[in-house]
N, C-alpha and C positions, 0 to 999 in steps of 0.2 A: 161830217164825214170821218170811219175810226182811220187810224194811222194805215190799217188793214184792209181799207179799205177802194184803197190810193193804184191806182190806175197809172201806170207812166208806159209811155210811145205806146198807145194801143188805142189812140182818137181816131187813128183814119178805122180800126177794125170799127168801135164801138159807132164811126157816120156811118156805115156801113149794114148792120144793124140798123139804126133808123132805120134805113133811107128800108128794105126789105120789107120792115114791121111799118110800116107808111104803105109801103104798097100791094099787103098783105102776105104776107113771101112768106113759107114755112121755114127754113135754116135751122138746117140740125151743125152742133159744131162738137167738133172730133175733135181728138189728138192727147199726146198724150201726158199724165199722170203732172200736173206738176205746171202749167203753162198759162196758166190763168183765166180762162173759158169762166173759170164760176163768178173771178173777181168782171167778168166784161159783164155775164148775165148779171149784175148786183148793180154794178153799174146804170145798166140800161133799164130795169127795172123801176132804178128811182127816178129814171126820169121819165119814167109811159109803162104806168103800173098795169099791173095785168093785163100784160104786154106775153109776159114770159111761161109757156107753159115745160114744166120741166119731168122727163121721164129720164128715170135710172134705166142704165144699161150695161145688163150681165153678162158676163163669156159665154159663153150658149157651152156647155156642156155633152160631150158624145160616147152614147152607150153602145158598146158591140157585141 
């Protein structure tokens, strides 16, 4: 595991994701930039390959 992939203090969140995957539940991770959402998903993907579907969400542009 590369040092950039270390998760510190995220055991509870990772466990909750594991439980959701086991139950077949869809889960959406949202939050501010830099909170570690991608690191959390990479850790889950190492344990449960093919359990992740990534969809890029972009801001909506309103045209008047």
